[in-house]
KOLGU-474327 format. One line per 5 residues: number of its first residue (from 1); their letters; for each residue x, y, z of N, C-alpha, C. Coordinates in pm, whole numbers. Each point is the difference from the previous one (the first is absolute). Example, Ala and Ser with C-alpha at 12.3 -4.5 7.8 and 13.67 -1.06 7.14 Angstrom:
2
1	as	1319,-569,780,-89,119,0,90,120,0; -35,105,-72,82,119,6,-77,109,73 .
This chain:
321
1	xxxxx	-3217,-753,-23,121,42,75,117,17,-96; 69,111,10,119,21,-82,116,-81,55; 102,-18,-80,115,-78,43,78,73,109; 81,-75,72,84,62,102,101,96,-63; 42,-28,-122,93,92,-67,-68,134,-26 .
6	xxxxx	-123,-3,-50,-72,125,-25,-28,75,131; -33,-75,105,-22,63,131,131,63,51; 111,-69,-22,129,53,43,32,129,-73; -32,4,-129,27,119,-80,-78,122,51; -110,-22,69,-79,110,53,66,64,121 .
11	xxxxx	95,-69,62,62,52,122,152,11,-6; 62,-60,-103,146,-6,-12,38,11,-148; 108,71,-28,53,1,-136,72,-132,-26; -45,-73,-102,57,-132,-30,109,13,-105; 114,-57,32,119,4,-85,37,-144,-37 .
16	xxxxx	46,-21,-122,41,-134,-43,150,-17,19; 36,-106,70,141,-31,27,48,-100,-106; 20,51,-122,31,-92,-110,51,75,-122; 66,-73,-88,36,52,-131,-75,-75,-109; -101,-77,41,-80,-79,-93,-100,93,-70 .
21	xxxxx	30,32,-126,-79,96,-76,-146,-47,-14; -19,-127,-30,-135,-52,-19,-81,9,129; 64,-31,114,-70,6,128,-37,144,34; 88,94,-27,-29,141,29,-116,49,-86; 1,-37,-128,-108,40,-90,-134,-58,46 .
26	xxxxx	4,-120,53,-124,-68,42,-51,52,134; 91,25,93,-40,33,137,-15,150,25; 57,80,-87,-17,146,3,32,64,135; 122,-17,50,40,71,123,25,147,-30; 11,82,105,29,142,-18,148,20,-29 .
31	xxxxx	87,-70,75,145,12,-15,61,-139,-20; 129,-1,-33,76,-126,-7,133,18,71; 44,-106,67,133,2,58,86,-106,-68; 128,32,-18,94,-96,-56,124,-5,88; 78,-105,-19,131,-14,64,83,-89,-92 .
36	xxxxx	128,-23,28,81,-83,-91,-57,-139,-27; -62,-59,103,-59,-133,-16,-114,4,-101; -86,101,14,-115,15,-89,45,31,-142; 99,89,-14,51,36,-133,59,-123,-69; 79,-76,72,61,-120,-57,-105,-99,-49 .
41	xxxxx	-105,-18,80,-108,-91,-38,-75,52,-123; -26,131,-4,-72,58,-114,79,-17,-129; 131,17,8,84,-9,-119,10,-143,-53; -40,-96,82,1,-139,-44,-124,-38,-80; -92,95,-18,-122,-26,-76,16,47,-144 .
46	xxxxx	-74,-60,-94,9,40,-142,-32,148,-23; -80,59,87,-43,138,-18,116,98,-8; 112,-34,64,114,93,3,116,-45,-90; -27,-93,-90,105,-47,-91,54,115,-86; -90,82,-51,43,113,-84,76,104,81 .
51	xxxxx	-42,20,125,69,96,86,142,-45,27; 19,-130,18,134,-53,22,87,21,-124; -57,-28,-118,76,20,-124,39,147,-16; -94,90,28,28,144,-13,110,42,96; -9,-46,125,98,39,101,138,-55,-32 .
56	xxxxx	6,-123,-47,129,-60,-37,60,74,-119; -82,33,-98,48,77,-115,53,136,44; -69,63,92,45,127,56,132,-18,74; 9,-109,77,120,-26,77,124,-21,-86; -19,-62,-115,114,-26,-90,63,131,-49 .
61	xxxxx	-77,107,2,50,129,-50,69,83,109; -9,-49,125,57,76,111,147,-34,19; 74,96,50,140,-24,32,15,-51,142; 123,-21,43,27,-43,137,19,-149,11; 33,-45,122,25,-143,19,-131,-79,0 .
66	xxxxx	13,-129,-14,-118,-84,-18,-93,2,121; 56,6,122,-83,3,119,-84,127,5; 61,112,-35,-72,127,3,-110,2,-105; 27,-56,-117,-100,-5,-106,-116,-90,42; 33,-116,58,-106,-92,45,-88,67,106 .
71	xxxxx	60,75,91,-76,69,103,-92,106,-63; 53,70,-100,-80,104,-67,-118,-61,-76; 24,-113,-65,-108,-69,-73,-104,-53,98; 46,-53,113,-94,-48,103,-87,115,50; 61,116,20,-77,118,41,-104,35,-106 .
76	xxxxx	39,-5,-124,-91,32,-110,-118,-95,-3; 26,-127,28,-107,-99,0,-96,20,118; 55,39,114,-87,28,115,-95,116,-33; 52,100,-71,-84,112,-42,-103,-46,-102; 38,-93,-87,-95,-53,-99,-118,-67,68 .
81	xxxxx	27,-77,105,-108,-65,76,-87,106,66; 63,97,63,-76,107,65,-83,81,-98; 58,28,-116,-72,78,-101,-123,-75,-51; 13,-131,-20,-113,-81,-44,-111,1,106; 38,-9,126,-99,3,108,-67,136,10 .
86	xxxxx	76,107,-26,-56,135,12,-113,25,-99; -2,-78,-108,-106,16,-100,-131,-65,46; 9,-82,105,-117,-77,44,-60,51,131; 75,80,74,-52,49,128,-12,152,-5; -100,56,68,-16,145,0,95,71,96 .
91	xxxxx	58,-77,94,82,60,103,149,-16,-22; 68,-48,102,146,-3,3,56,-140,-26; 123,-2,-50,77,-123,-12,127,18,84; 23,-92,91,121,5,83,115,-71,-69; 115,67,-5,120,-57,-61,115,9,100 .
96	xxxxx	71,-110,16,94,-13,111,141,44,-35; 61,74,93,142,29,-5,75,-129,32; 114,-22,-66,76,-124,16,24,-34,148; -25,-124,36,16,-45,139,142,17,49; 98,-12,-91,139,13,43,40,144,30 .
101	xxxxx	-95,93,-14,24,140,37,-72,36,131; -49,-100,70,-84,24,118,71,74,113; 133,1,-1,75,67,106,82,117,-54; -41,52,-116,70,110,-65,-102,108,-38; -8,102,82,-100,105,-22,19,72,-133 .
106	xxxxx	121,47,-26,26,79,-121,-23,-81,-127; 46,-127,1,-20,-85,-118,-148,-31,-21; -75,-14,108,-144,-25,-11,-71,120,-61; 41,120,41,-59,122,-56,30,9,-150; 124,-27,-36,39,6,-142,-78,-103,-81 .
111	xxxxx	-17,-120,57,-75,-105,-72,-145,41,-18; -58,60,102,-138,46,-10,-15,105,-109; 95,92,-8,-3,101,-106,4,-67,-137; 82,-105,-13,9,-72,-126,-130,-69,-37; -66,-59,100,-128,-67,-24,-104,100,-49 .
116	xxxxx	-9,114,67,-97,103,-39,29,51,-141; 128,19,-32,38,47,-134,-36,-103,-107; 21,-127,32,-30,-106,-97,-150,-9,-28; -81,16,102,-145,2,-22,-40,122,-82; 62,115,28,-34,122,-72,30,-15,-149 .
121	xxxxx	109,-71,-33,34,-25,-140,-112,-75,-72; -78,-74,76,-113,-76,-57,-132,72,18; 8,126,39,-121,81,14,-77,-22,128; 65,-60,100,-65,-28,128,58,93,105; -83,86,55,48,102,94,15,-57,142 .
126	xxxxx	74,73,81,31,-46,135,-122,-20,88; -111,69,-31,-120,-16,83,-69,-134,-22; 52,-81,-93,-53,-136,-22,90,-106,64; 112,43,58,101,-95,48,24,17,149; 22,-111,68,52,1,136,137,-67,-1 .
131	xxxxx	97,65,59,134,-58,13,3,-87,125; 31,-129,-18,5,-91,114,142,-5,56; 9,19,129,127,-3,72,-14,-90,122; 105,-76,30,-2,-80,122,-3,93,121; -70,-41,105,-15,83,120,120,-14,94 .
136	xxxxx	120,14,-56,121,16,79,11,146,40; 88,32,92,20,141,34,42,79,-123; 89,-61,-82,49,68,-120,-110,15,-105; -83,-102,-14,-110,8,-95,-101,106,40; -25,11,130,-94,101,49,56,141,-22 .
141	xxxxx	130,17,18,62,131,-24,-9,37,-150; 17,-100,-86,-14,25,-144,-143,44,-31; -97,-66,61,-141,38,-22,-26,143,47; 61,39,109,-19,135,52,43,104,-103; 114,-24,-65,50,91,-103,-92,-1,-122 .
146	xxxxx	-38,-119,-44,-83,-13,-120,-137,63,21; -58,-18,118,-132,59,27,7,152,-10; 109,60,47,16,145,-9,11,45,-145; 44,-91,-88,12,31,-143,-131,-27,-75; -100,-49,70,-127,-30,-65,-7,-139,-61 .
151	xxxxx	92,-89,41,-1,-139,-47,-53,-86,114; -118,-57,-19,-65,-77,106,62,-139,13; 8,-45,126,71,-125,29,-88,-100,75; 27,-126,-27,-62,-115,66,112,-68,80; -8,9,132,102,-63,85,-42,-143,29 .
156	xxxxx	80,-93,-53,-35,-141,2,86,-76,101; -23,-130,10,71,-84,98,-10,63,138; -123,31,39,-24,65,128,-64,-100,96; 64,-19,115,-41,-103,95,-21,51,142; 20,129,23,-5,48,138,-57,141,9 .
161	xxxxx	-46,33,121,-51,133,26,113,103,-8; 120,-40,39,115,92,-10,20,45,-143; -4,-96,-94,14,35,-141,-115,90,-44; -121,-32,43,-118,77,-40,9,144,50; 44,20,123,10,135,55,109,79,-72 .
166	xxxxx	114,-64,-27,107,68,-73,-46,39,-140; -77,-86,-64,-53,32,-134,-96,118,6; -83,3,102,-94,110,16,74,131,24; 105,-5,82,80,120,27,65,52,-127; 33,-92,-93,60,38,-129,-104,45,-101 .
171	xxxxx	-128,-7,42,-112,38,-86,-10,-87,-126; 28,-128,18,-15,-96,-110,-146,-1,-44; -22,-16,-129,-136,-3,-53,-75,-123,49; 71,-116,6,-68,-126,27,97,-99,64; -51,-84,88,80,-110,54,-70,-133,-31 .
176	xxxxx	82,-105,-12,-52,-134,-28,42,-98,111; -75,-6,110,31,-101,102,-31,-140,-50; 92,-94,21,-9,-134,-58,-67,-97,98; -129,-11,-10,-81,-78,93,42,-147,3; 3,-63,-117,26,-143,-7,139,-40,46 .
181	xxxxx	98,83,-27,136,-35,40,18,11,151; -75,92,62,1,6,146,-61,-128,56; -113,-42,-58,-62,-125,43,96,-118,-18; 69,-6,-113,94,-109,-26,102,-13,114; 53,114,42,105,0,105,-56,-54,131 .
186	xxxxx	-118,46,37,-57,-42,127,-42,-146,-2; -52,-47,-113,-37,-142,-9,124,-88,14; 108,41,-65,125,-76,9,58,8,140; -11,116,63,59,21,132,-77,-71,111; -134,-1,-11,-82,-55,108,-60,-137,-31 .
191	xxxxx	-5,-35,-130,-64,-125,-38,-150,5,11; -54,119,12,-143,20,24,-72,43,-126; -125,-42,-15,-87,53,-105,-82,114,59; -24,101,-81,-70,119,48,-129,23,-77; -104,40,71,-121,46,-68,29,138,-59 .
196	xxxxx	-88,46,-87,21,131,-61,7,111,105; -81,-10,104,0,103,105,126,-5,84; 58,-120,17,122,-16,78,126,28,-82; -13,-2,-132,114,8,-93,92,118,37; 128,-27,29,92,108,39,18,105,-110 .
201	xxxxx	-8,-41,-126,10,95,-110,-120,93,-6; -119,-56,21,-123,81,5,8,98,116; 42,-49,117,9,87,117,101,112,-21; 110,-30,-68,101,103,-27,-57,111,-87; -71,-36,-106,-57,101,-89,-107,81,72 .
206	xxxxx	-83,-67,80,-101,73,76,64,102,94; 110,-38,64,70,89,93,56,121,-75; 62,-25,-115,56,110,-81,-111,91,-50; -107,-59,-49,-114,77,-51,-56,91,109; -17,-55,120,-56,80,109,95,114,37 .
211	xxxxx	130,-29,4,98,104,33,-7,114,-102; -6,-35,-127,-7,101,-105,-127,85,15; -113,-64,19,-125,75,9,-6,83,128; 55,-52,110,-1,71,127,77,131,-9; 102,2,-87,85,119,-13,-19,71,-134 .
216	xxxxx	-109,-33,-68,-35,65,-126,115,-4,-101; 65,-114,-6,111,-22,-94,-58,-35,-137; 46,68,-103,-58,-16,-134,57,-118,-78; 114,-54,43,59,-115,-69,-102,-113,-9; -15,-55,-121,-99,-106,-24,53,-134,52 .
221	xxxxx	-87,-75,65,34,-135,46,-57,-101,-100; 88,-77,-62,-42,-100,-99,50,-137,43; -87,-80,63,36,-135,37,40,-82,-122; 101,-85,17,54,-77,-113,39,-141,46; 34,-84,-96,54,-133,27,-95,-85,83 .
226	xxxxx	-117,-29,-59,-101,-77,73,14,-149,-27; -25,-79,105,7,-145,-12,-138,-63,-20; -105,72,37,-135,-54,-12,-101,114,-1; -121,-30,-44,-104,103,-9,-43,49,137; 15,-84,103,-37,41,135,78,121,46 .
231	xxxxx	129,7,-35,81,117,36,-55,126,-65; -40,-13,-126,-54,115,-73,-130,47,64; -88,-96,30,-128,36,62,21,66,136; 104,-43,72,28,56,132,55,142,-8; 37,44,-122,52,135,-19,-93,82,-92 .
236	xxxxx	-122,-46,-19,-96,74,-82,-18,140,57; 15,100,-87,-7,138,43,136,67,6; 108,-78,-7,134,57,-8,6,91,-123; 89,100,1,7,96,-111,7,-72,-135; 97,-89,-12,16,-81,-121,45,-139,39 .
241	xxxxx	-28,-96,-87,50,-137,16,48,-47,-136; 123,-52,-7,51,-53,-127,-7,-152,7; -71,-59,-97,-45,-138,10,36,-78,-127; 40,-125,16,34,-85,-114,-125,-35,-79; 14,-32,-130,-117,-38,-81,-77,-119,58 .
246	xxxxx	71,-98,56,-69,-118,55,-94,39,114; 46,88,87,-84,42,112,-108,99,-45; 29,80,-101,-104,86,-58,-113,-85,-57; 37,-106,-70,-102,-91,-55,-81,-67,111; 68,-40,107,-70,-63,113,-103,95,60 .
251	xxxxx	38,125,16,-92,100,55,-114,29,-98; 31,-1,-130,-101,27,-101,-105,-111,-7; 40,-121,39,-92,-114,-6,-73,-26,132; 26,84,99,-62,-18,132,-111,105,16; -123,-47,18,-115,89,10,-39,32,144 .
256	xxxxx	84,-38,96,-32,27,139,13,147,36; -45,34,120,8,139,47,140,31,49; 47,121,-31,132,44,43,-17,114,101; 53,-19,118,-12,98,107,122,93,0; -26,129,10,111,97,6,70,-13,135 .
261	xxxxx	134,-13,-4,78,-18,121,80,125,38; 36,82,-98,80,119,26,-73,124,-51; 5,105,80,-60,126,-39,67,113,76; 25,113,-64,58,113,72,-92,51,111; -127,-34,-6,-96,44,102,16,-75,132 .
266	xxxxx	71,-114,-4,15,-80,122,143,6,54; 74,103,-37,138,13,47,6,17,151; 109,-50,59,21,10,144,119,91,27; -12,85,102,108,92,34,122,-77,49; 118,42,-42,124,-57,49,111,103,-17 .
271	xxxxx	105,-8,81,104,102,-4,82,-3,-129; 47,116,-40,88,12,-116,138,-52,38; 61,-73,-89,133,-57,24,102,71,-87; 107,49,61,107,67,-74,108,-101,-35; 38,-5,-127,102,-96,-44,109,70,-80 .
276	xxxxx	123,-7,50,116,42,-77,74,-127,-44; 115,15,-64,71,-119,-51,37,-96,112; 49,53,112,41,-85,111,-119,-80,51; -113,68,21,-119,-69,51,-51,-103,-101; 1,36,-128,-45,-91,-105,81,-128,1 .
281	xxxxx	131,15,1,87,-120,-6,-15,-84,127; -18,65,115,-18,-76,123,-132,-75,-1; -107,66,-42,-131,-65,-3,0,-117,-97; 68,15,-113,11,-111,-95,83,-113,59; 107,35,70,85,-101,62,-78,-82,103 .
286	xxxxx	-93,65,69,-78,-68,103,-116,-81,-58; -27,16,-129,-109,-71,-66,58,-104,-95; 17,-121,51,66,-105,-79,-75,-28,-129; -133,-4,8,-80,-28,-120,25,104,-108; -11,129,36,16,106,-100,141,0,-59 .
291	xxxxx	100,-19,86,139,-1,-48,24,-115,-97; -47,-118,37,24,-118,-83,-78,6,-131; -127,42,6,-82,2,-121,44,111,-95; 46,113,52,53,106,-87,123,-49,-74; 93,-60,72,122,-51,-65,-33,-110,-100 .
296	xxxxx	-89,-90,37,-40,-110,-89,-66,54,-126; -87,100,16,-69,58,-115,96,67,-97; 97,74,54,99,66,-86,80,-105,-76; 41,-106,71,76,-107,-67,-81,-65,-111; -129,-25,26,-85,-67,-99,-18,87,-124 .
301	xxxxx	-25,131,19,-16,89,-114,132,15,-76; 111,4,73,130,10,-65,29,-126,-83; -40,-115,52,19,-126,-73,-78,1,-130; -125,47,3,-81,4,-122,50,107,-96; 55,108,53,60,102,-86,121,-59,-72 .
306	xxxxx	81,-79,72,114,-66,-62,-46,-99,-107; -108,-73,30,-55,-95,-98,-47,72,-125; -61,115,17,-46,79,-115,119,45,-85; 104,49,66,119,46,-73,71,-116,-68; -1,-118,63,61,-118,-62,-77,-40,-124 .
311	xxxxx	-133,5,7,-83,-30,-116,31,96,-114; 17,127,34,31,101,-101,137,-27,-62; 97,-36,83,134,-33,-51,-7,-111,-105; -79,-101,27,-13,-112,-94,-65,45,-129; -103,87,10,-66,52,-119,96,85,-83 .
316	xxxxx	82,79,66,99,84,-69,104,-87,-72; 42,-107,67,98,-91,-60,-58,-71,-122; -126,-42,11,-66,-65,-113,-13,97,-118; -31,125,31,-18,101,-106,133,31,-67; 109,-16,73,132,31,-55,59,-117,-77 .
321	x	-56,-119,19,55,-120,-64,-25,0,-151 .
């Protein structure tokens, strides 16, 4: 019997949710996803010591105030992590637009252009990159513009069908519904433990997946933020799943049978839902979980982005001493 990870690969594109270079090289995912938390953790390893020195040296040559220089160096380091990952995977590397731009469409578009240009300077073309944007109304509008320019986007921090439908209408390349964070909210709210089949995060992704397939929507559904292997198994057959190294290892060491749970062949008919800005904001307002987890996620990514820039500031000060 092959491992559950190998069985999963036969029905789902497996993506690594990590900046751990050694884990990616060992587990051989198709794609990699990153965010400020992952980038910060990766830069704390010896593997990126030289990248930090190079970026700080580059930063010392830049003009402008110290905050702007630190932000530019932090951006350079995020690209360094992404570039290293791109050498290990045959597919895409997701790189995140700053969380503090989540409600600014024009600034998000400009940041995405900068990310693509920075990768190109290193010989990495846009077809290897996904621009990650928070699934706010403004982030979705930015994705709509970028997709028309041929820049593919990963809409992250997605917790509701309203967000998923708006992303599909914008023709986003990919969405990342956060399974585990949905479960976290419901466990805290109800005090209840859930089986994988009952898991509200699993049910949310299944609902979105069925809606997309029922209406022949091409946007890829990539389940993310898993708390346990049971959630992953309950979504076997989803277009893509982005999984932490620990859970990838758990699946690789499990020789049991894996049953396919999702397939476009089993889609169920359901009506098309029209969403404009007013409807989107109302539906989000009525969904306490989605509203709270979206705001919490943006705050958490912004906090780690600030931590990254603070680390860079200290490195710049040490280099100037």
